[in-house]
N, C-alpha and C positions, 0 to 999 in steps of 0.2 A: 133287122133286129138290133137290139142294143142292150147293154147291161153294165153293171158295176159290181165288183166283188172284192173281197179282201186283197189289199195291195194291188188292185187293178181298177183304174178309173174308167176303163173302157174295155171292149171285147178284144181289141188287139193286145193289150197288156195281159188280159186274162189268158189268152192263148199262149203268149210268151211264157207266162208263169207255169202253165200246165206242161208245155213242151220241155221246160227246164226241170220238171219234177220238183217245183218249189212248194214248200210248206208255208202257207201264208197265215198260220195261226200264231198269235203272239199273246203275251200277258195283257190282261185287261188294262186299258189306258185310264189315267185319272180323268180324262174327258168323259168317261162313262160313270165311274164311281171310284171311291177310295178303296182299292182292293185290300189294303192293310187293315182296314176296319172290319172287313167281313171274312177274310180268308182264314181258314184253319184246316190243316191237312187231316184232322181227325173227323171222319164221316159222322161220328156220333154227336158232335157238338151242335147244339140247338142254335138256330138262327145264324148259322155260319155256312160258308161254301167251301168245299174241299177242292174245287176246280177254279183256277184263277186265269184261265186262258179263253180266248175268243178269236174267231176270224172276223176282224173289224173292218168296216168301211171307213175311209177317210172323208173328212169334210162333209159330214152328214148335215151340218147346220147351214151349209152354203146353199142359197137359193135366191133367184132373181124374181121376186113376186110380180113386179110390174110387167116383165116380159110375158108372164102367164096371166096377165089381167087380174091380178089379185092384189089387194091392198096390203101394205106391210103389216098393218094391225091384224088382219085376218091370217096372214101367213105365219105370224108368231105363234098362233094357237093351232095351226095345222100340224097334224101328225107328220113328222118327216118321212114316214113311209109313204104317205100320200104324195108329198112333194117329189120324192125320188121317182115314184112310179110315173107321175106326170111328166117329169123330165125324160125318163127313158122311153116312154111311149112316143113322145114328140121326136126323139132321136131315131127311134125305130122306124117311124113313118118317113123321116128324112132319108134314112138308109135305104128304104124301099123305093124312094124316088117320088114321094108324095108330099106336096106342100100343104099347109093348112087351108089355103083357099081351094085346092082341088079336092079336099076331103069334105068340105062343108056340104051338108044335106045328104051325104052318102048313107046308105043303109049298112053302117059299119058298127059292129058290136065291140064292147070293151069288157074284158073278163079278167078279174084280179083275184089272185090267191093271197090271203093275208090272215094272220092269226094272232099277232101280238098287239096288245093295247097298252104297252108300256107308257106311251106319251100321255095318255089320259091320266094314268096314275101319277106321272111326274108333275103335270101341271096342277092336278088337284091338291098336291102338297104345297104348291107355291102361289098360284094365282087362280082366279075364277073369271070367266067371261062367257057371255052368251055365244060368242063366236066359236067356242070350242065344241058346240053341238054339231056343227057341220064339219069342223076341222078334224074331228076324231070319230066320225061315222065310217064304218067299213063300207057301207053302201055308197057313200059319196067318194070313197077312194077310187072307185071305177067311174062314177058319174061325173066327177070333175074333168076327166079326159073328154068325155062326150060334150060337156058344157063348153069347154074351151074351144073345141074344134067343130062344134055344131054337128055332131054325129047322131044319126037317127036310129041306130040299131040298139039292142039291149045293152044295158050297163049293169053288170052283176059282179058282186064280190063273193068269194067262197072262203069258208073256214072249215076245211076238212083235215086240219092238222098238217102233217108232213106232205100230204098229197095235194094240198090246196091249189098250187099253180098248175099241176098236171090235170086236175079236175077242171080248172078254168080252161085249159087248152082243149080238153075233150068236149066240153059243152060248146066251146067256140066252133070246133069242127062239126059238131052235130047241127049247129045253126047254119053253117055253110052248106052242108049236105042237104038239109031240108029247105034250102033257099029262103030261110028267114033273114039272112044277111048276105051281102055280097063281099064283105071284107070284115076282118076282125083283128084286134090286137089283144094278146093274152099274155099273162105272166104273173109275177109275184113280187112281194116286197117284204123284207124282214129286217128289223133292227132290235138290238137289246140295249135298253136305255136305263133300266133300274135294276138293283141287285135282287129284289124280291123274287123274281122269276128264277134266277139262278139258285137262290137258296132253296126254293121249292123243288127244283129238279135234283138238287143234291140230296135233299131229304128223301126223295123217292129213289135214290140210287141210280139215276139215269146217266149221269155224266162220268166221263173218264177221269180218274184222279191224276193221270199224266197229261190230260188236256190234248189227247190225240184220238182221232177215229182210226182204230186199227182194224179196218174192214178185212175180213177173211183171215185174220191172224189168230193163232191159238190163245193169245193172251188178251184178246179183245175184251174190254171191260166198260164199255159205254161210249158215248159220243161227246164231242166238244161242240158247242154252238158256234154258228157262223152267221154273218150278215150278208145280204145280197139283194139286188133288185135286177130283174130282167124282163124284157118284153119282146115278143115275136109277132110279126104281122103275118096273117094267114089269109089265103084265098083258095078258091077251088082251082085245081091244077089247070084245067082247060082255060079258065079266065086269066090266070097268071101267064100262061103261054101266049094267049091271044094278045095280052097287053105288053108283052115283051118285058115282063118283070124279071129281075134277078132272083133265081130260086136257089136257096141254100140247101133245101131238102124237101122230100115228100113224105107226109105222114100217111102210111098205108092203112093204118087202123088203130083204134083205141077203144077202151071200154072201162067200166067201173062196176064194182059190186061192194057188198058189205059182208062181214064175217057172220053176222047174226049172233046167236048165243054160243060162246066158246068158253074156254077155261078162265078167261078174264077179259074185261072190256078193252084193255090195252094190249092184250096178247095177240100176236099175228097167228093166222090160221093157214096152215099149209094146204088144206083142202080147198079153202076159198080161193087161194092164189092159183092153184091148179085149175079149178073150174073156170076162172076168168081167162087164164092164158089159153086153155082149150077153146073157149068160146070165141076169143078174138082171132086166133089162128084159123078157125073154121069159117067164121063169118067173112073174113077178108082174104081167105085163100093164101095164107102165109105159111110157107114151109120152113120150119125151124132150121132145117139143114142148110138153108141159104143165109142164115144170120151169122155173121162173123164177129160181132162185138155186142156185148150186153153191158150197158151202164146200169148198175144195180142201185137199189135204195141203199143197201150196205151201211147201216148206221154204226156198225162196229160193236155189236154185242155178241157174246159167244154162242148164245142160243138163237137169237133172232136172225143172224146172217145165215146159218145152216138151213133154217126154215125157208128162207127166200131161195137159196140155192137148190134145196130139195124139190121145191115146186118147179123151178126152171128145168131141172134135170129130168124130172118125171115126164114132163110134157115133151121135151126134146127127144127123149129116148123112145117115145111112142112113134116118132116119125123117122128116126135115124139111129144107126148103130155106130156112127163115127164118134171117135173120142178125141178130146183135147183140141177141137177145131175152133171153138168160139172163145174169144178173149173176154175177161171180166174186169171191170173197173168200178171205182166210185170216187166222184169228185169230192166227197166229204173228207177224204184223206188229205186233200189239198187246202180246203177252205173251211172245213167244219160243216155242221149240219145247219143249213139255212132255212129250215122248217118251211114256212109259207112260200119261200122262193126256191126250195130244194129241187123241185121238178124242172123248173125252167133253167136253173143252173146246170143240171145234167143234160137237158136237151141242147142247150147252147154249146156245151162241151162236145157233144157228139157231132153237131153241125160244123163246128170249127175243125174237128178231126177229119171230117169228110172233105171240107174245103181245102185243108192243108195236106190231105192224103197221108196222115200220120196218126198212129195210135200212141197216146201218151201214157206214162207210167202212173199207176196208183202207188201209194206210199204205205209205209208203216207195217209191212209184213216181213217178219223174220222166220216164222214157222207157220205154215198153212194150218187153218183150223182143222183139228183132227176129227171133229164130229162129222164132217162132210168128206166123202171119198173123191177127191179131185182126180186122182189117177184114172179111175174108171168112169169118169163123167165126160160129158161133151165139152167141158170147160177147162180153161187154164187162166191163171192169174197174170194180168198184164203188168209185169214188174219193170219193164224198161221201154224206152221210146223205140217204136218200130215204124219204118216207112211202109205205107200200104193203106189204101182206102178201104174202110169197112164197106162191104157190098150192101149189107142191110144191118141196121143196128136196132137193138131192143132197149 
């Protein structure tokens, strides 16, 4: 696997930052846009943003096109989210022990979670070129990996908002289980390149005025965006064992559903989450009592976080009466909400925790959210670094 996250050019640095409890969210750099032109702390100000913070990736403009058999002219108009995903997929295969020649003609799928089209907007304001048709296509964000490495499995990009990279991983797993593929690479890529999206999120009241994801905190008031790109190589367990592959972890089960008609199209549904969790635990014979860590979505909203926790608690309590045995965390408190890459950022955090036999702290909690009863639940908030391998993680 491979990845880049705020203030972390690779997964080794990502782990070091997590283990140190580092907050990698900073003020928006002039390399993105002039924050002084757009920032106003008054949420009512039109065409302004009241949040001036971001978990930023470094060197997003750096790319070696010739190495990836792309002309410099074409690379200029490629969405850097595509470039980054291409780089991290290549590194993930290297980490898994596979060279480009050994992958050629393999029935290997590529699955990408992506939801931002900032670069299309950016270049439309400055230049025009027929090359940008391919350079800014979500479909070709996945297809470009297959094209470079001559992979013959599906190449699919997903935009399901915050769940995009997890949906990509789920579909990749289904392809493996159904023997549609023999190998897969899945992940997500997210960058914030123009101010317009920030302004829109501020007008919708989605972002934290303090620029922090205060997941599980009683003063939670929104999220702060983050950037990231990550990729994981997937195989059927028996095949990975047969081929003597290094195994970071095993996905026991996954699933997806939709809320249908609820109180609002963007509002989370506790009942839908409960139904999905019950279905997955039953289908894959997973006992919640054996889960010692849950990496949550945890965006840091006072009402959204308790809905997620209530769903988890309801299903856990159906199987066990134990209290405060399962740790909770959210990497969004460290790097912000990486939207299309949020799922893979969380998965890689859990895999690194297992590899290093350490639970790392989540940040920004001074008083636990009073809407959810932590004391009488199966959960506790992971507030400091603990040595101990999660037996099973959610």
